[in-house]
TORKOL-4160 file (C-alpha; in steps of 0.2 Angstrom, whole numbers, padded with zeros to 4 digits, m for minus):
215
<pt num="1" X="0062" Y="0477" Z="m0574"/>
<pt num="2" X="0055" Y="0461" Z="m0581"/>
<pt num="3" X="0059" Y="0451" Z="m0565"/>
<pt num="4" X="0048" Y="0442" Z="m0553"/>
<pt num="5" X="0049" Y="0452" Z="m0536"/>
<pt num="6" X="0041" Y="0445" Z="m0521"/>
<pt num="7" X="0038" Y="0459" Z="m0508"/>
<pt num="8" X="0033" Y="0452" Z="m0490"/>
<pt num="9" X="0026" Y="0464" Z="m0478"/>
<pt num="10" X="0023" Y="0457" Z="m0461"/>
<pt num="11" X="0017" Y="0460" Z="m0443"/>
<pt num="12" X="0030" Y="0456" Z="m0430"/>
<pt num="13" X="0032" Y="0437" Z="m0427"/>
<pt num="14" X="0021" Y="0432" Z="m0441"/>
<pt num="15" X="0035" Y="0422" Z="m0450"/>
<pt num="16" X="0040" Y="0434" Z="m0463"/>
<pt num="17" X="0059" Y="0430" Z="m0463"/>
<pt num="18" X="0055" Y="0411" Z="m0462"/>
<pt num="19" X="0043" Y="0411" Z="m0476"/>
<pt num="20" X="0053" Y="0423" Z="m0487"/>
<pt num="21" X="0069" Y="0412" Z="m0485"/>
<pt num="22" X="0059" Y="0396" Z="m0490"/>
<pt num="23" X="0052" Y="0405" Z="m0505"/>
<pt num="24" X="0069" Y="0411" Z="m0511"/>
<pt num="25" X="0076" Y="0393" Z="m0509"/>
<pt num="26" X="0061" Y="0385" Z="m0518"/>
<pt num="27" X="0062" Y="0397" Z="m0533"/>
<pt num="28" X="0081" Y="0399" Z="m0533"/>
<pt num="29" X="0078" Y="0418" Z="m0531"/>
<pt num="30" X="0089" Y="0431" Z="m0522"/>
<pt num="31" X="0084" Y="0435" Z="m0504"/>
<pt num="32" X="0086" Y="0452" Z="m0498"/>
<pt num="33" X="0083" Y="0458" Z="m0480"/>
<pt num="34" X="0099" Y="0462" Z="m0470"/>
<pt num="35" X="0108" Y="0465" Z="m0486"/>
<pt num="36" X="0098" Y="0481" Z="m0489"/>
<pt num="37" X="0102" Y="0486" Z="m0472"/>
<pt num="38" X="0121" Y="0483" Z="m0475"/>
<pt num="39" X="0121" Y="0493" Z="m0491"/>
<pt num="40" X="0111" Y="0507" Z="m0484"/>
<pt num="41" X="0123" Y="0509" Z="m0469"/>
<pt num="42" X="0138" Y="0509" Z="m0482"/>
<pt num="43" X="0130" Y="0522" Z="m0493"/>
<pt num="44" X="0125" Y="0533" Z="m0478"/>
<pt num="45" X="0142" Y="0531" Z="m0469"/>
<pt num="46" X="0134" Y="0524" Z="m0453"/>
<pt num="47" X="0135" Y="0508" Z="m0443"/>
<pt num="48" X="0124" Y="0494" Z="m0447"/>
<pt num="49" X="0118" Y="0493" Z="m0429"/>
<pt num="50" X="0112" Y="0511" Z="m0429"/>
<pt num="51" X="0103" Y="0509" Z="m0446"/>
<pt num="52" X="0095" Y="0493" Z="m0440"/>
<pt num="53" X="0087" Y="0502" Z="m0425"/>
<pt num="54" X="0080" Y="0515" Z="m0437"/>
<pt num="55" X="0072" Y="0505" Z="m0450"/>
<pt num="56" X="0053" Y="0506" Z="m0451"/>
<pt num="57" X="0053" Y="0518" Z="m0436"/>
<pt num="58" X="0051" Y="0537" Z="m0435"/>
<pt num="59" X="0061" Y="0548" Z="m0425"/>
<pt num="60" X="0055" Y="0549" Z="m0407"/>
<pt num="61" X="0048" Y="0565" Z="m0400"/>
<pt num="62" X="0063" Y="0568" Z="m0389"/>
<pt num="63" X="0075" Y="0566" Z="m0404"/>
<pt num="64" X="0065" Y="0579" Z="m0415"/>
<pt num="65" X="0064" Y="0591" Z="m0400"/>
<pt num="66" X="0082" Y="0591" Z="m0396"/>
<pt num="67" X="0089" Y="0590" Z="m0414"/>
<pt num="68" X="0090" Y="0609" Z="m0416"/>
<pt num="69" X="0101" Y="0610" Z="m0400"/>
<pt num="70" X="0113" Y="0596" Z="m0401"/>
<pt num="71" X="0123" Y="0604" Z="m0414"/>
<pt num="72" X="0127" Y="0619" Z="m0403"/>
<pt num="73" X="0132" Y="0636" Z="m0408"/>
<pt num="74" X="0148" Y="0641" Z="m0416"/>
<pt num="75" X="0155" Y="0647" Z="m0399"/>
<pt num="76" X="0151" Y="0630" Z="m0391"/>
<pt num="77" X="0167" Y="0622" Z="m0386"/>
<pt num="78" X="0161" Y="0604" Z="m0386"/>
<pt num="79" X="0147" Y="0597" Z="m0397"/>
<pt num="80" X="0141" Y="0579" Z="m0394"/>
<pt num="81" X="0137" Y="0569" Z="m0409"/>
<pt num="82" X="0119" Y="0570" Z="m0416"/>
<pt num="83" X="0107" Y="0557" Z="m0409"/>
<pt num="84" X="0100" Y="0554" Z="m0427"/>
<pt num="85" X="0112" Y="0561" Z="m0440"/>
<pt num="86" X="0103" Y="0553" Z="m0454"/>
<pt num="87" X="0085" Y="0559" Z="m0458"/>
<pt num="88" X="0071" Y="0547" Z="m0458"/>
<pt num="89" X="0066" Y="0551" Z="m0476"/>
<pt num="90" X="0085" Y="0550" Z="m0482"/>
<pt num="91" X="0085" Y="0532" Z="m0475"/>
<pt num="92" X="0069" Y="0528" Z="m0483"/>
<pt num="93" X="0075" Y="0535" Z="m0500"/>
<pt num="94" X="0091" Y="0526" Z="m0499"/>
<pt num="95" X="0084" Y="0509" Z="m0495"/>
<pt num="96" X="0071" Y="0512" Z="m0509"/>
<pt num="97" X="0084" Y="0515" Z="m0522"/>
<pt num="98" X="0094" Y="0500" Z="m0516"/>
<pt num="99" X="0078" Y="0489" Z="m0518"/>
<pt num="100" X="0075" Y="0496" Z="m0536"/>
<pt num="101" X="0093" Y="0492" Z="m0541"/>
<pt num="102" X="0092" Y="0475" Z="m0534"/>
<pt num="103" X="0075" Y="0472" Z="m0542"/>
<pt num="104" X="0083" Y="0477" Z="m0559"/>
<pt num="105" X="0096" Y="0463" Z="m0557"/>
<pt num="106" X="0088" Y="0448" Z="m0549"/>
<pt num="107" X="0072" Y="0438" Z="m0547"/>
<pt num="108" X="0070" Y="0441" Z="m0528"/>
<pt num="109" X="0061" Y="0440" Z="m0512"/>
<pt num="110" X="0061" Y="0456" Z="m0502"/>
<pt num="111" X="0056" Y="0457" Z="m0483"/>
<pt num="112" X="0049" Y="0473" Z="m0476"/>
<pt num="113" X="0056" Y="0490" Z="m0480"/>
<pt num="114" X="0041" Y="0496" Z="m0489"/>
<pt num="115" X="0045" Y="0485" Z="m0505"/>
<pt num="116" X="0027" Y="0483" Z="m0508"/>
<pt num="117" X="0026" Y="0502" Z="m0511"/>
<pt num="118" X="0043" Y="0505" Z="m0519"/>
<pt num="119" X="0040" Y="0491" Z="m0532"/>
<pt num="120" X="0021" Y="0494" Z="m0535"/>
<pt num="121" X="0023" Y="0498" Z="m0553"/>
<pt num="122" X="0032" Y="0483" Z="m0558"/>
<pt num="123" X="0022" Y="0470" Z="m0568"/>
<pt num="124" X="0032" Y="0455" Z="m0560"/>
<pt num="125" X="0028" Y="0461" Z="m0542"/>
<pt num="126" X="0019" Y="0449" Z="m0530"/>
<pt num="127" X="0015" Y="0458" Z="m0515"/>
<pt num="128" X="0011" Y="0449" Z="m0499"/>
<pt num="129" X="0005" Y="0454" Z="m0481"/>
<pt num="130" X="0007" Y="0441" Z="m0467"/>
<pt num="131" X="m0003" Y="0444" Z="m0451"/>
<pt num="132" X="m0010" Y="0435" Z="m0436"/>
<pt num="133" X="m0019" Y="0439" Z="m0420"/>
<pt num="134" X="m0010" Y="0446" Z="m0406"/>
<pt num="135" X="m0011" Y="0430" Z="m0395"/>
<pt num="136" X="m0003" Y="0420" Z="m0409"/>
<pt num="137" X="0011" Y="0432" Z="m0411"/>
<pt num="138" X="0014" Y="0434" Z="m0392"/>
<pt num="139" X="0016" Y="0415" Z="m0391"/>
<pt num="140" X="0029" Y="0415" Z="m0405"/>
<pt num="141" X="0039" Y="0428" Z="m0396"/>
<pt num="142" X="0038" Y="0420" Z="m0380"/>
<pt num="143" X="0044" Y="0403" Z="m0387"/>
<pt num="144" X="0058" Y="0411" Z="m0398"/>
<pt num="145" X="0065" Y="0423" Z="m0384"/>
<pt num="146" X="0060" Y="0416" Z="m0368"/>
<pt num="147" X="0050" Y="0432" Z="m0363"/>
<pt num="148" X="0035" Y="0433" Z="m0352"/>
<pt num="149" X="0018" Y="0436" Z="m0359"/>
<pt num="150" X="0018" Y="0454" Z="m0354"/>
<pt num="151" X="0035" Y="0457" Z="m0361"/>
<pt num="152" X="0031" Y="0449" Z="m0378"/>
<pt num="153" X="0014" Y="0458" Z="m0379"/>
<pt num="154" X="0023" Y="0475" Z="m0376"/>
<pt num="155" X="0036" Y="0471" Z="m0389"/>
<pt num="156" X="0023" Y="0465" Z="m0402"/>
<pt num="157" X="0012" Y="0481" Z="m0399"/>
<pt num="158" X="0027" Y="0493" Z="m0400"/>
<pt num="159" X="0033" Y="0485" Z="m0416"/>
<pt num="160" X="0016" Y="0486" Z="m0424"/>
<pt num="161" X="0013" Y="0504" Z="m0419"/>
<pt num="162" X="0030" Y="0510" Z="m0425"/>
<pt num="163" X="0029" Y="0501" Z="m0442"/>
<pt num="164" X="0012" Y="0507" Z="m0445"/>
<pt num="165" X="0017" Y="0525" Z="m0442"/>
<pt num="166" X="0033" Y="0524" Z="m0452"/>
<pt num="167" X="0025" Y="0516" Z="m0467"/>
<pt num="168" X="0010" Y="0528" Z="m0467"/>
<pt num="169" X="0022" Y="0544" Z="m0465"/>
<pt num="170" X="0034" Y="0538" Z="m0479"/>
<pt num="171" X="0022" Y="0531" Z="m0492"/>
<pt num="172" X="0004" Y="0538" Z="m0487"/>
<pt num="173" X="m0002" Y="0520" Z="m0487"/>
<pt num="174" X="m0011" Y="0511" Z="m0473"/>
<pt num="175" X="0001" Y="0496" Z="m0469"/>
<pt num="176" X="m0013" Y="0484" Z="m0464"/>
<pt num="177" X="m0025" Y="0488" Z="m0479"/>
<pt num="178" X="m0027" Y="0472" Z="m0489"/>
<pt num="179" X="m0029" Y="0483" Z="m0504"/>
<pt num="180" X="m0011" Y="0487" Z="m0504"/>
<pt num="181" X="m0007" Y="0468" Z="m0507"/>
<pt num="182" X="m0011" Y="0454" Z="m0519"/>
<pt num="183" X="m0012" Y="0442" Z="m0505"/>
<pt num="184" X="m0015" Y="0444" Z="m0487"/>
<pt num="185" X="m0013" Y="0428" Z="m0476"/>
<pt num="186" X="m0017" Y="0425" Z="m0458"/>
<pt num="187" X="m0003" Y="0413" Z="m0453"/>
<pt num="188" X="m0012" Y="0408" Z="m0437"/>
<pt num="189" X="m0025" Y="0399" Z="m0449"/>
<pt num="190" X="m0014" Y="0392" Z="m0462"/>
<pt num="191" X="0003" Y="0389" Z="m0453"/>
<pt num="192" X="0019" Y="0394" Z="m0462"/>
<pt num="193" X="0021" Y="0380" Z="m0474"/>
<pt num="194" X="0003" Y="0382" Z="m0481"/>
<pt num="195" X="0006" Y="0401" Z="m0482"/>
<pt num="196" X="0022" Y="0397" Z="m0492"/>
<pt num="197" X="0012" Y="0386" Z="m0504"/>
<pt num="198" X="m0001" Y="0399" Z="m0506"/>
<pt num="199" X="0012" Y="0412" Z="m0511"/>
<pt num="200" X="0020" Y="0399" Z="m0523"/>
<pt num="201" X="0004" Y="0397" Z="m0532"/>
<pt num="202" X="0002" Y="0415" Z="m0534"/>
<pt num="203" X="0020" Y="0417" Z="m0540"/>
<pt num="204" X="0017" Y="0403" Z="m0553"/>
<pt num="205" X="0001" Y="0412" Z="m0559"/>
<pt num="206" X="0010" Y="0429" Z="m0561"/>
<pt num="207" X="0025" Y="0420" Z="m0570"/>
<pt num="208" X="0012" Y="0412" Z="m0582"/>
<pt num="209" X="0003" Y="0428" Z="m0586"/>
<pt num="210" X="0020" Y="0437" Z="m0590"/>
<pt num="211" X="0026" Y="0423" Z="m0601"/>
<pt num="212" X="0009" Y="0423" Z="m0610"/>
<pt num="213" X="0010" Y="0442" Z="m0613"/>
<pt num="214" X="0027" Y="0440" Z="m0621"/>
<pt num="215" X="0021" Y="0428" Z="m0634"/>
């Protein structure tokens, strides 16, 4: 592709979108988060809201168990619409194709959606994992959404479990393994601005090496 591609993987409430947007603005790069969602929904013929609920989550046990029955038999007079008409792997493959196509056109920042794995063979990839202790992220959620500590903790834990399972199933990778990334940052120690600066330094180094290789 020949582009600089920043792929940000993140635990819930670790500042992924905030830092990603700041980096895109600093480098004048394209920023892709919900645009991938929009394009995937368009290609799959689904509503954005439905696709959004599906991203980085596997079908639940109930959905998988009832799938064979919701289509009914040929004699059935009424068949309710499928609970999950798009297969998890179809959604993953669709979003992966969109990420690759966007990466061919733009220097860009990608947030989530397994971009670290999808773009892993690209020489201009800068792969980042943002994380923080549960206590830090619970406070972030409480402040952002006005939740109680128990509500925020439940949301953070559920997101972590769903994301880990989805990424492992689709890519075979351990989502939180630092070996999958060029840089892992505990944002509770650095803060968001310092994390952004650390990533900037890494991006500048990658750009310099690519430029030197072309000479």
